C-alpha positions as CSV (number, residue, x, y, z in Angstrom):
1,M,124.3,98.0,81.7
2,F,123.4,94.3,80.5
3,C,124.3,93.5,77.3
4,P,121.1,93.4,75.0
5,F,122.8,90.3,73.5
6,C,124.1,88.0,76.1
7,R,122.8,89.8,79.2
8,Y,126.3,90.3,80.3
9,P,125.8,92.7,83.5
10,D,128.7,94.9,82.1
11,S,130.2,96.4,78.8
12,R,132.8,98.7,77.8
13,V,132.1,102.3,76.4
14,T,134.3,102.6,73.4
15,D,133.1,106.1,72.2
16,S,130.9,109.0,73.8
17,R,129.3,111.9,71.5
18,T,126.9,114.5,72.7
19,S,123.7,115.1,70.6
20,D,123.3,118.1,68.5
21,D,121.2,120.1,71.2
22,G,123.7,119.0,74.0
23,S,120.8,117.3,76.0
24,S,122.1,113.9,75.7
25,I,125.0,111.7,75.5
26,R,125.1,108.6,72.8
27,R,127.4,105.6,74.0
28,R,128.9,103.1,71.7
29,R,129.6,100.1,74.0
30,Q,131.0,96.7,73.7
31,C,130.5,93.5,75.8
32,P,133.4,92.0,77.2
33,E,131.7,88.6,77.1
34,C,130.3,88.2,73.5
35,N,132.2,91.1,72.0
36,M,129.1,92.5,70.3
37,R,128.7,96.1,70.2
38,F,125.6,98.2,71.0
39,S,124.6,102.0,71.4
40,T,122.9,103.6,74.2
41,T,121.8,107.3,74.8
42,E,122.0,108.7,78.1
43,T,119.9,111.7,79.3
44,A,119.9,113.6,82.6
45,S,116.2,113.4,83.8
46,L,114.7,116.8,85.2
47,T,111.7,116.5,87.2
48,V,109.1,119.5,87.9
49,V,107.8,119.9,91.4
50,K,104.3,121.5,90.7
51,R,102.2,123.8,93.6
52,S,100.5,120.8,94.6
53,G,103.4,118.9,95.6
54,V,103.1,116.5,92.4
55,T,106.3,116.0,90.4
56,Q,106.4,115.3,86.9
57,P,109.3,115.2,83.9
58,F,110.1,118.0,82.2
59,S,108.3,119.0,79.1
60,R,109.1,121.4,76.1
61,D,105.6,120.7,75.1
62,R,104.0,121.9,78.2
63,I,105.8,125.1,77.9
64,V,104.7,125.7,74.5
65,A,101.2,124.8,75.1
66,G,101.2,127.3,78.1
67,V,102.6,129.9,76.1
68,R,100.8,129.4,72.8
69,K,97.8,130.5,75.1
70,A,99.5,133.9,75.7
71,C,100.4,134.1,71.9
72,Q,96.9,133.4,70.4
73,G,96.2,135.8,67.7
74,R,99.8,137.5,68.0
75,P,102.6,137.1,65.0
76,V,104.3,134.3,66.8
77,S,105.2,131.3,64.7
78,E,105.5,127.6,66.1
79,A,109.3,128.0,65.2
80,D,109.4,131.1,67.7
81,L,107.7,129.0,70.6
82,A,110.1,126.0,70.1
83,M,113.0,128.1,70.3
84,L,111.6,129.6,73.3
85,A,111.0,126.4,75.0
86,Q,114.7,125.2,74.0
87,Q,115.8,128.6,75.7
88,V,113.6,128.2,78.9
89,E,114.7,124.3,79.0
90,E,118.7,125.7,78.5
91,A,118.4,128.3,81.5
92,V,116.5,125.5,83.7
93,R,118.9,122.9,83.2
94,A,122.1,125.4,83.5
95,T,120.8,125.4,87.3
96,G,122.3,121.8,87.9
97,A,119.2,120.7,89.9
98,A,117.5,117.7,88.9
99,Q,114.4,118.8,90.4
100,I,113.1,122.4,89.8
101,E,109.9,124.3,91.0
102,S,107.2,124.9,88.4
103,N,107.3,128.7,89.5
104,D,111.1,128.7,89.2
105,I,110.0,127.5,85.2
106,G,107.6,130.3,85.2
107,L,110.1,132.8,85.8
108,A,112.5,131.5,83.4
109,I,109.7,132.0,80.7
110,L,108.9,135.7,81.4
111,E,112.0,137.4,79.8
112,P,112.4,135.2,76.6
113,L,108.6,135.9,76.0
114,R,108.8,139.8,76.7
115,N,111.7,139.7,74.1
116,L,109.6,137.5,71.6
117,D,106.3,139.4,72.0
118,E,105.4,142.0,74.8
119,V,101.4,141.7,74.4
120,A,102.0,137.8,74.9
121,F,104.2,138.6,77.8
122,M,101.5,140.9,79.4
123,R,98.9,137.9,78.9
124,F,101.2,135.1,80.4
125,A,102.4,137.5,83.4
126,S,99.0,138.5,84.2
127,V,97.9,135.2,85.0
128,Y,101.3,133.6,86.0
129,Q,101.8,136.9,88.8
130,G,98.1,136.5,89.4
131,W,97.6,140.4,89.0
132,E,94.2,141.7,90.1
133,S,93.9,145.4,89.6
134,L,94.7,147.7,86.8
135,E,97.6,149.4,88.9
136,D,99.4,145.8,88.4
137,F,99.0,145.9,84.6
138,E,100.1,149.7,84.7
139,A,103.1,148.9,86.8
140,A,103.9,146.1,84.2
141,I,103.3,148.6,81.3
142,T,105.7,151.3,82.8
143,L,108.4,148.7,83.6
144,L,108.2,147.5,79.7
145,K,108.5,150.9,78.5
146,V,111.6,151.7,80.6
147,N,113.1,148.8,79.4
148,R,112.5,149.4,75.8
149,E,113.9,153.0,76.3
150,E,117.1,151.6,77.9
151,R,117.3,149.0,74.8
152,T,117.1,151.4,72.6
153,S,119.5,154.2,74.1
154,Q,122.0,151.1,74.2
155,E,121.5,150.1,70.8
156,A,122.2,153.7,69.4
157,N,125.1,154.0,71.9
158,R,126.8,151.2,70.1
């Protein structure tokens, strides 16, 4: 790390702290040459490999934009979408991979979206999973009903 004041090619870390959301580290540094102090922020880069093979940086905004379409006309707030995007990013980063397939991101979106709004889940899943017939929709609806009944019975047993 070059000193921004004297351009000395080294510095000493005096303090490190993680950000509130845990996605970055703020480091206080001191130059051994001029003794000036400065801060740096370090983040782990995460790239998405699309189906076409193109790579691009991971973006929560792209998740929100995609899910927003599925939530159109539904009682889902921007705060809900932001929370969903954060959950997806945490799940994706928890894998520890520096590159992730766009398909894996789509899979990571499905569960939090199902918990947020079942109709939006059906819309997103129908496009994402490429449903082509009424039977695909019927199977998904049946699975949603079974999962809802399981959650209800588990909550009743508590």
